[in-house]
C-alpha positions as CSV (number, residue, x, y, z in Angstrom):
1,M,-33.3,39.3,33.2
2,S,-31.7,37.0,35.7
3,E,-28.2,37.8,37.0
4,P,-26.5,34.8,35.2
5,R,-28.3,35.5,32.0
6,A,-27.3,39.2,32.3
7,K,-23.7,38.2,32.8
8,L,-23.8,36.1,29.6
9,H,-25.5,39.0,27.8
10,T,-22.7,41.3,29.0
11,L,-20.0,38.9,27.9
12,K,-21.6,38.5,24.5
13,Q,-22.0,42.2,24.0
14,A,-18.3,42.8,24.9
15,W,-17.3,40.1,22.4
16,G,-19.4,41.8,19.7
17,E,-17.8,45.2,20.3
18,N,-14.2,44.2,20.9
19,I,-13.7,41.0,18.9
20,L,-16.4,40.7,16.2
21,A,-16.6,44.3,15.1
22,P,-12.8,44.7,14.2
23,Q,-12.9,41.4,12.3
24,T,-16.0,42.5,10.4
25,Q,-14.2,45.6,9.4
26,R,-11.4,43.5,8.0
27,F,-13.7,41.0,6.3
28,P,-17.2,42.5,5.7
29,E,-20.0,40.0,5.8
30,R,-20.7,38.3,2.5
31,R,-24.3,39.5,2.6
32,S,-26.1,42.5,4.1
33,R,-28.7,40.2,5.7
34,F,-28.6,36.4,6.5
35,T,-31.9,34.6,6.5
36,T,-33.1,31.0,6.3
37,S,-34.3,29.9,2.9
38,S,-37.8,31.2,3.7
39,E,-36.3,34.7,3.9
40,V,-38.5,35.3,7.0
41,I,-36.2,34.1,9.8
42,E,-33.1,36.3,10.2
43,V,-29.9,34.4,11.2
44,R,-27.7,36.0,13.9
45,P,-23.9,35.8,13.8
46,L,-23.8,33.6,16.9
47,Y,-26.1,31.7,19.3
48,S,-25.4,31.0,23.0
49,P,-27.3,30.1,26.1
50,D,-28.2,33.7,26.3
51,D,-30.6,33.2,23.3
52,L,-32.4,30.3,24.9
53,G,-33.9,31.8,28.1
54,P,-33.0,31.8,31.8
55,A,-29.5,30.6,32.6
56,D,-28.2,29.7,36.1
57,E,-24.8,30.7,37.5
58,T,-23.2,27.3,36.7
59,T,-24.3,27.6,33.0
60,A,-22.8,31.1,32.8
61,V,-19.4,30.1,34.3
62,A,-19.2,26.8,32.3
63,Y,-20.0,28.6,29.1
64,A,-17.2,31.2,29.6
65,E,-14.6,28.7,30.6
66,R,-15.3,25.8,28.3
67,L,-16.8,27.4,25.2
68,G,-16.3,31.1,25.2
69,F,-16.9,33.1,22.1
70,P,-15.5,32.6,18.6
71,G,-12.1,34.3,18.1
72,E,-11.4,34.2,21.8
73,Y,-9.6,31.7,24.0
74,P,-10.1,28.8,24.2
75,F,-11.4,28.9,20.6
76,T,-13.8,26.0,21.1
77,R,-16.3,27.8,18.8
78,G,-13.8,28.8,16.1
79,V,-10.6,30.8,15.5
80,Q,-12.3,33.7,13.8
81,P,-15.1,35.8,15.4
82,N,-17.3,35.8,12.4
83,M,-16.0,32.7,10.7
84,Y,-17.7,32.1,7.3
85,R,-20.0,35.1,7.4
86,G,-17.1,37.2,6.4
87,R,-14.9,34.8,4.4
88,L,-15.6,31.2,3.4
89,W,-13.0,28.5,4.0
90,T,-10.4,28.1,1.3
91,M,-11.5,25.4,-1.2
92,R,-8.2,23.7,-1.8
93,Q,-8.4,20.6,-4.0
94,Y,-5.3,18.4,-3.8
95,A,-4.0,17.8,-7.3
96,G,-1.0,17.0,-9.3
97,F,0.0,14.2,-11.6
98,A,2.3,13.4,-14.6
99,S,4.4,16.3,-15.7
100,A,4.6,19.9,-14.4
101,A,2.9,21.1,-17.6
102,E,-0.1,18.7,-17.2
103,S,-0.5,19.6,-13.5
104,N,-0.3,23.3,-14.3
105,R,-3.2,22.9,-16.8
106,R,-5.2,21.1,-14.0
107,Y,-4.5,24.0,-11.6
108,H,-5.7,26.6,-14.0
109,L,-8.9,24.5,-14.6
110,L,-9.6,24.3,-10.9
111,L,-9.1,28.0,-10.4
112,Q,-11.5,28.7,-13.3
113,Q,-14.1,26.4,-11.7
114,G,-14.0,28.5,-8.5
115,Q,-11.2,26.8,-6.4
116,T,-9.6,29.4,-4.1
117,G,-6.2,27.8,-3.3
118,L,-3.9,25.2,-4.7
119,S,-2.7,22.0,-3.1
120,V,0.2,20.3,-4.8
121,A,0.6,16.5,-4.8
122,F,4.1,15.2,-5.6
123,D,5.0,11.8,-7.0
124,L,6.8,9.3,-4.8
125,P,10.4,9.9,-6.2
126,T,10.0,13.6,-5.4
127,Q,8.7,12.9,-1.9
128,I,11.8,10.8,-1.1
129,G,14.3,13.0,-2.8
130,Y,15.1,11.3,-6.0
131,D,15.3,12.8,-9.5
132,A,13.2,11.3,-12.3
133,D,16.2,9.6,-13.8
134,H,17.2,7.7,-10.6
135,E,16.9,3.9,-11.0
136,L,14.5,3.8,-7.9
137,A,12.2,6.2,-9.7
138,E,11.4,3.8,-12.5
139,G,7.7,3.0,-12.7
140,E,6.7,5.8,-10.3
141,V,7.4,9.1,-12.1
142,G,4.2,11.2,-12.2
143,K,2.0,8.4,-10.9
144,V,0.7,9.7,-7.6
145,G,1.6,13.3,-8.1
146,V,3.6,15.7,-10.2
147,S,7.3,15.0,-10.9
148,I,9.6,17.8,-9.7
149,S,13.3,17.3,-10.2
150,S,14.6,20.9,-10.5
151,L,13.6,24.6,-10.4
152,R,12.8,24.3,-14.1
153,D,10.0,21.9,-13.3
154,M,8.7,24.2,-10.6
155,E,8.8,27.2,-13.0
156,T,6.5,25.2,-15.3
157,L,4.3,24.0,-12.5
158,L,3.6,27.5,-11.3
159,A,3.5,29.3,-14.7
160,G,0.8,31.9,-14.9
161,L,0.0,31.6,-11.2
162,P,0.4,34.9,-9.3
163,L,2.2,33.8,-6.1
164,D,1.3,37.0,-4.3
165,R,-2.4,36.3,-4.7
166,V,-2.7,32.5,-4.9
167,S,-1.8,30.4,-1.8
168,I,0.2,27.2,-2.5
169,S,0.0,24.2,-0.2
170,M,2.6,21.5,-0.8
171,T,2.3,18.0,0.6
172,I,6.0,17.4,1.0
173,N,7.9,16.4,4.1
174,A,11.5,15.0,4.0
175,P,12.7,17.4,1.3
176,A,10.2,20.2,2.2
177,A,13.0,22.8,2.6
178,V,14.2,22.1,-1.0
179,L,10.7,22.5,-2.5
180,L,10.1,25.6,-0.4
181,A,13.4,27.0,-1.8
182,M,12.1,26.4,-5.3
183,V,8.8,28.3,-4.6
184,V,10.9,31.2,-3.2
185,A,13.0,31.2,-6.3
186,V,10.0,31.2,-8.6
187,G,8.5,34.0,-6.6
188,K,11.7,36.1,-7.0
189,Q,11.5,35.5,-10.8
190,Q,7.9,37.0,-10.6
191,G,9.0,39.9,-8.5
192,V,7.3,38.4,-5.5
193,T,9.3,38.6,-2.3
194,P,9.3,35.7,0.3
195,A,7.4,38.1,2.6
196,Q,4.5,38.2,0.1
197,L,4.3,34.4,-0.4
198,R,1.2,32.7,1.1
199,G,1.0,28.9,1.5
200,T,2.0,25.9,3.5
201,T,4.7,23.2,3.4
202,Q,3.5,20.1,5.1
203,N,7.0,19.5,6.6
204,D,5.7,17.1,9.2
205,I,8.4,14.4,9.4
206,L,7.2,12.7,12.6
207,K,4.0,11.3,11.1
208,E,6.2,9.9,8.2
209,Y,8.0,7.7,10.7
210,I,4.6,6.8,12.3
211,A,2.3,6.2,9.4
212,R,3.3,7.2,5.9
213,G,6.9,6.3,5.2
214,T,8.3,9.0,2.9
215,Y,11.2,9.8,5.1
216,I,14.9,10.2,4.1
217,F,17.0,11.2,7.0
218,P,17.1,10.0,10.7
219,P,14.9,11.9,13.2
220,G,17.6,14.2,14.6
221,P,18.7,15.8,11.3
222,S,15.1,15.8,10.1
223,M,13.9,17.8,13.1
224,R,16.8,20.2,12.4
225,L,15.4,20.8,8.8
226,V,11.9,21.4,10.3
227,T,13.1,24.0,12.7
228,D,15.3,25.5,10.0
229,I,12.2,26.3,8.1
230,F,10.6,27.8,11.2
231,R,13.5,30.1,11.7
232,Y,13.8,31.2,8.0
233,C,10.0,31.9,7.6
234,A,9.7,33.7,10.9
235,A,12.3,36.2,9.5
236,E,11.6,36.2,5.8
237,A,8.2,34.7,5.0
238,P,5.7,35.6,7.8
239,K,2.6,34.7,5.7
240,W,3.9,31.2,5.0
241,N,2.7,28.3,7.2
242,T,5.9,26.5,8.1
243,I,4.3,23.1,8.9
244,S,1.0,21.3,8.6
245,I,1.0,19.0,11.6
246,S,-0.9,16.1,10.2
247,G,-3.4,13.8,11.8
248,Y,-4.8,12.9,8.4
249,H,-2.3,10.2,7.6
250,M,-2.5,8.5,11.0
251,R,-6.3,8.4,10.6
252,E,-5.8,6.8,7.1
253,A,-3.5,4.2,8.8
254,G,-6.3,3.3,11.1
255,C,-6.2,5.4,14.3
256,T,-9.4,6.5,16.1
257,A,-10.7,10.1,16.3
258,V,-9.3,10.4,19.9
259,Q,-5.9,9.1,18.7
260,E,-5.9,11.5,15.8
261,V,-6.2,14.4,18.2
262,A,-3.8,13.1,20.7
263,F,-1.0,12.0,18.3
264,T,-1.3,15.1,16.2
265,L,-1.0,17.4,19.2
266,A,1.8,15.3,20.6
267,N,3.7,15.8,17.4
268,G,2.9,19.5,17.5
269,I,4.2,19.8,21.1
270,E,7.4,18.0,20.0
271,Y,8.0,20.5,17.2
272,V,7.4,23.5,19.5
273,Q,9.8,22.0,22.1
274,Q,12.5,21.4,19.4
275,A,12.1,25.0,18.1
276,V,12.3,26.4,21.6
277,A,15.4,24.3,22.3
278,A,17.0,25.7,19.1
279,G,16.6,29.2,20.6
280,L,13.4,30.4,19.0
281,D,10.8,32.3,21.1
282,V,7.5,30.5,20.9
283,D,5.6,33.7,19.9
284,S,8.0,34.2,17.0
285,F,6.9,31.0,15.1
286,A,3.7,29.6,16.7
287,R,1.4,31.7,14.6
288,Q,2.8,30.0,11.5
289,L,2.0,26.5,12.6
290,S,-1.0,24.9,11.0
291,F,-2.7,21.5,11.3
292,F,-4.2,18.9,8.9
293,F,-7.0,16.6,10.0
294,N,-9.1,13.9,8.4
295,A,-12.9,14.1,8.1
296,H,-14.3,10.6,8.7
297,N,-17.8,9.1,8.6
298,N,-19.1,9.6,12.1
299,F,-20.6,13.0,11.5
300,L,-21.1,14.3,15.0
301,E,-17.9,12.8,16.4
302,E,-15.9,14.6,13.7
303,I,-17.4,17.9,14.6
304,A,-16.6,17.4,18.3
305,K,-13.1,16.3,17.4
306,F,-12.2,19.5,15.7
307,R,-13.6,21.6,18.6
308,A,-11.7,19.5,21.2
309,A,-8.4,19.8,19.3
310,R,-8.8,23.6,19.1
311,R,-9.3,23.9,22.8
312,L,-6.5,21.5,23.8
313,W,-4.0,23.3,21.6
314,A,-4.9,26.7,23.0
315,K,-4.5,25.5,26.5
316,T,-1.2,23.8,25.7
317,L,0.4,26.9,24.0
318,R,-0.8,29.3,26.7
319,E,-0.2,27.1,29.8
320,R,2.6,24.8,28.9
321,F,4.7,27.0,26.6
322,G,3.8,30.4,28.0
323,A,2.8,31.9,24.7
324,R,1.5,35.4,25.2
325,D,0.2,36.3,21.7
326,P,-3.4,35.1,21.2
327,E,-2.4,34.3,17.6
328,S,0.0,31.6,18.9
329,W,-3.0,29.9,20.7
330,R,-5.1,29.5,17.6
331,L,-5.3,26.0,16.0
332,R,-5.8,26.7,12.3
333,F,-6.4,23.6,10.2
334,H,-7.0,22.1,6.7
335,T,-9.3,19.2,6.3
336,Q,-9.4,16.4,3.7
337,T,-12.3,14.0,3.5
338,G,-11.3,10.4,4.4
339,G,-9.6,8.6,1.6
340,S,-9.7,5.3,3.4
341,T,-13.5,5.5,3.7
342,L,-13.9,5.5,-0.1
343,T,-14.9,2.2,-1.6
344,A,-14.1,0.7,-5.0
345,Q,-17.6,-0.9,-4.9
346,Q,-20.5,1.3,-5.9
347,P,-18.2,4.4,-6.2
348,D,-21.1,6.8,-6.6
349,N,-21.8,6.2,-2.9
350,N,-18.6,8.0,-2.2
351,I,-20.2,11.3,-3.3
352,V,-22.6,10.9,-0.3
353,R,-19.7,10.0,2.1
354,V,-17.7,13.0,1.0
355,T,-20.6,15.3,1.4
356,L,-21.2,14.3,5.0
357,Q,-17.5,14.5,5.8
358,A,-17.1,17.9,4.2
359,L,-20.2,19.2,6.1
360,A,-18.6,17.9,9.4
361,A,-15.4,19.8,8.6
362,V,-17.3,23.0,7.9
363,L,-19.4,22.6,11.1
364,G,-16.2,21.9,12.9
365,G,-14.7,25.2,11.8
366,T,-12.1,24.3,9.2
367,Q,-10.0,27.0,7.5
368,S,-9.6,25.1,4.2
369,L,-11.0,21.9,2.7
370,H,-10.3,19.3,0.1
371,T,-13.1,17.0,-1.0
372,N,-12.1,13.6,-2.5
373,G,-13.2,12.4,-5.9
374,K,-15.6,9.5,-6.1
375,D,-13.2,7.3,-8.0
376,E,-10.1,7.8,-5.8
377,A,-10.4,4.2,-4.4
378,L,-9.5,3.1,-7.9
379,A,-7.2,5.7,-9.4
380,L,-6.3,9.4,-9.5
381,P,-9.6,11.4,-10.0
382,T,-10.8,12.3,-13.4
383,E,-11.7,15.9,-14.3
384,T,-15.4,15.0,-13.9
385,S,-15.1,13.6,-10.4
386,V,-12.8,16.5,-9.4
387,E,-15.6,18.9,-10.5
388,I,-18.2,17.0,-8.6
389,A,-16.0,17.2,-5.5
390,L,-15.5,20.9,-5.8
391,R,-19.2,21.5,-6.5
392,T,-19.9,19.6,-3.2
393,Q,-18.0,22.3,-1.3
394,Q,-19.7,25.1,-3.2
395,I,-23.2,23.8,-2.5
396,I,-22.4,23.5,1.2
397,A,-21.0,27.0,1.1
398,H,-23.7,28.7,-0.9
399,E,-26.9,26.7,-0.6
400,S,-27.0,24.9,2.8
401,G,-27.1,27.9,5.2
402,V,-24.6,26.3,7.6
403,A,-22.0,29.1,6.9
404,D,-24.4,31.8,7.9
405,T,-23.9,31.6,11.6
406,V,-20.9,30.8,13.7
407,D,-20.6,27.3,15.2
408,P,-24.3,26.3,14.6
409,R,-23.8,22.9,16.4
410,G,-22.4,24.6,19.5
411,G,-24.6,24.2,22.6
412,S,-25.9,20.7,21.6
413,Y,-25.9,18.6,24.7
414,Y,-24.3,15.7,22.8
415,I,-21.8,17.8,20.9
416,E,-20.6,19.5,24.1
417,W,-20.4,16.3,26.0
418,L,-18.5,14.6,23.2
419,T,-16.1,17.5,22.8
420,D,-15.3,17.2,26.5
421,E,-14.9,13.4,26.3
422,I,-12.6,13.6,23.3
423,E,-10.5,16.2,25.0
424,R,-10.3,14.1,28.2
425,Q,-9.3,10.9,26.4
426,A,-6.8,12.7,24.2
427,G,-5.4,14.4,27.3
428,D,-4.8,10.9,28.8
429,Y,-2.8,9.9,25.7
430,L,-0.8,13.1,25.9
431,A,0.1,12.4,29.5
432,R,1.2,8.8,28.5
433,I,3.4,10.3,25.7
434,D,4.9,12.8,28.1
435,A,5.8,10.0,30.5
436,L,7.7,8.3,27.7
437,G,9.7,11.5,27.1
438,G,7.7,13.1,24.3
439,A,6.5,12.3,20.8
440,L,9.9,11.7,19.3
441,R,10.8,9.2,22.0
442,A,7.3,7.6,21.6
443,V,7.9,7.2,17.9
444,E,11.4,5.8,18.4
445,E,10.0,3.2,20.9
446,G,7.1,2.4,18.5
447,F,4.4,3.3,21.0
448,I,2.3,5.4,18.6
449,Q,2.8,2.9,15.8
450,R,1.5,0.0,18.0
451,E,-1.5,2.0,19.1
452,I,-2.5,2.8,15.5
453,Q,-1.9,-0.8,14.4
454,Q,-4.2,-2.1,17.2
455,A,-6.9,0.4,16.3
456,A,-6.7,-0.5,12.6
457,Y,-6.9,-4.2,13.5
458,Q,-10.0,-3.8,15.6
459,T,-11.7,-1.8,12.8
460,Q,-10.9,-4.4,10.2
461,R,-12.3,-7.2,12.5
462,A,-15.5,-5.1,13.0
463,I,-16.0,-4.7,9.2
464,E,-15.3,-8.4,8.5
465,S,-17.7,-9.5,11.1
466,G,-20.4,-7.1,9.8
467,E,-20.6,-5.3,13.2
468,Q,-19.4,-2.1,11.3
469,V,-21.5,-1.7,8.2
470,V,-19.9,-0.4,5.0
471,V,-22.6,0.1,2.4
472,G,-21.9,-1.7,-0.8
473,V,-19.0,-3.7,0.8
474,N,-20.4,-5.9,3.6
475,R,-24.1,-4.9,3.3
476,F,-26.3,-4.0,0.3
477,Q,-23.9,-5.4,-2.3
478,R,-24.7,-5.8,-5.9
479,D,-23.1,-7.1,-9.1
480,E,-21.5,-4.3,-11.1
481,A,-19.4,-3.8,-14.1
482,P,-15.8,-2.5,-13.6
483,V,-15.4,1.3,-13.8
484,S,-14.0,2.1,-17.2
485,E,-13.3,5.9,-17.1
486,L,-10.2,6.1,-15.0
487,L,-7.2,8.4,-15.2
488,R,-4.0,6.6,-16.3
489,V,-0.6,8.2,-16.3
490,D,1.4,7.5,-19.5
491,E,4.8,5.9,-19.0
492,R,6.2,8.3,-21.5
493,V,6.1,10.9,-18.8
494,R,9.2,9.4,-17.3
495,T,11.0,9.4,-20.6
496,A,10.3,13.1,-21.1
497,Q,11.4,13.9,-17.6
498,V,14.7,12.0,-18.1
499,D,15.4,13.7,-21.4
500,A,14.6,17.1,-19.8
501,L,17.0,16.4,-16.9
502,A,19.8,15.5,-19.3
503,Q,19.3,18.7,-21.3
504,L,19.3,20.7,-18.0
505,R,22.6,19.3,-16.9
506,V,24.1,20.3,-20.3
507,E,22.8,23.8,-20.3
508,R,23.4,24.9,-16.7
509,D,26.6,26.2,-15.1
510,N,27.9,23.0,-13.5
511,H,30.7,24.8,-11.7
512,R,28.2,27.0,-10.1
513,V,26.1,24.0,-9.1
514,E,29.2,22.3,-7.5
515,Q,30.0,25.4,-5.5
516,A,26.4,25.7,-4.3
517,L,26.3,22.1,-3.2
518,A,29.6,22.4,-1.4
519,R,28.2,25.3,0.6
520,V,25.1,23.2,1.4
521,E,27.3,20.3,2.6
522,Q,29.5,22.6,4.7
523,A,26.4,24.1,6.4
524,A,24.9,20.7,7.0
525,R,28.0,19.7,9.0
526,D,27.6,22.8,11.2
527,P,24.6,22.3,13.6
528,Q,24.3,26.1,14.1
529,A,24.2,27.0,10.4
530,L,21.0,28.0,8.6
531,L,20.4,25.9,5.5
532,M,17.4,27.6,3.9
533,P,19.3,30.5,2.2
534,L,21.8,28.1,0.8
535,L,19.1,25.8,-0.5
536,V,17.6,28.8,-2.4
537,E,21.0,29.5,-3.9
538,A,21.4,25.8,-4.9
539,V,18.0,25.6,-6.6
540,E,18.6,28.9,-8.4
541,A,21.8,27.4,-9.8
542,Y,19.6,24.6,-11.1
543,A,21.0,21.9,-8.8
544,T,18.4,19.1,-8.8
545,L,16.3,17.8,-6.0
546,G,18.2,14.5,-6.0
547,E,21.6,16.2,-6.0
548,I,20.7,18.4,-3.0
549,C,19.2,15.4,-1.1
550,D,22.2,13.3,-1.9
551,T,24.5,16.0,-0.5
552,L,22.4,15.9,2.7
553,R,22.4,12.1,2.7
554,R,26.2,12.2,2.8
555,V,26.1,14.2,6.0
556,F,22.9,13.1,7.8
557,G,22.7,9.4,6.6
558,E,19.4,7.6,5.9
559,Y,16.8,6.3,8.3
560,T,16.2,2.6,8.5
561,P,12.9,1.8,10.3
562,E,12.6,-0.9,13.0
563,S,9.7,-3.4,13.0
564,W,7.0,-2.7,15.7
565,V,5.0,-5.8,15.0
């Protein structure tokens, strides 16, 4: 055996003994023996240049520095040593519509069908801090997610779901602290302490200013609410992911894969800087940061994107912020297949698109995954399309064999070159954002927004010219009848919600509500005060989401965006 090859062999052996073996004790492998479908070829946990024959010194050094081994810095090949051999990714289908009771029924159905985590979609009024009876909520209650106006709604939404065993992800940003307070309160009713709760609040306000628009407060107070959750969860809820730093919505708005990595990590850097400036030690909260990426159509580019993002983040936390705990260096992420890639034309084609996108996410090392329904270009998904989407994940997990070895695409000449190139170009963007003064300043100046707008414009031009083919839209079209079986949310949902709110305001102790809201307002006026415990008190008094957000509006004001066109 040559000396470089022997060096790689020694490194791999040390990884197996010191990193892989302890992880396998925690999460034993799903099968006693992994083979290909012929059951003749045994599949090893990991492949490296050591398995291919002679390696020179350059190969050995480059492998150790650029790729390494799974579960080890720089995590290019995955954040866990054995990845899916020990535990599959969490199958977390995004769901929620109409009333809390109707959404709760959908959640129980998904769990019965084999889903392993819940992801809550909220309606637009909830996302921007209005109760269902607010005049601006008319026509929107329950339409794009579930309507939550008070703790009573959250109690119904989570009824029968053991919060110490089921993880809950919530796509909520501006009022994230209030919705987290409601989950904490429901947990207490179940006898589940905050320390036992597992889940995620999206809580990523910067991307709201950039691409999505469901903001309430100006950036300064909004960042305070973000770091308030960091501080509270570091002390009280260590299993809860305090934020899901989201590239997904920027990709939906039209950014490229490189921009998705760069802008997502730039936002992450800003959150870390804000938390450190607020007095938090980076290792006290960094392990509770999570990420959320899009899986788009270019299969190999998406795999490389995930690997590049992992490596960049590990370097950033270790070298820029001086994080010492390896847990702080790990970029853990949820993936959702690309909603903007779905077409209203020939919607069955979307099943194929979603399958490829989901496979890219798995080969890229995702920790959890949502697969879109085939009809989501037209409406909220029906139960049938939701089941097909979930079955897509299950077939990848149990029939394809891609989960049987770690990072099966690692070592491909193209994948490794593309991973390096995405890292390089994303690094250039990060340097430009640093020169502007960081992500918050770049957002305030409209730099990120303009870059995304330009990328979206170029893509649209390519589609309209036919240079970029979209099957069924600008090539291979056909005449087809409109899709008839679509999910529609009844307008009576709002009427029922309004009636329930009126009843709640009669039955609750309104003096207790006023006192709780007064304490929230007083704390909001004190920049050093911690808001989360007071928000838990307020929701437990059955103060509504709108009442709490209005209290904060009086102190913080509301954000008015500028035009960046």
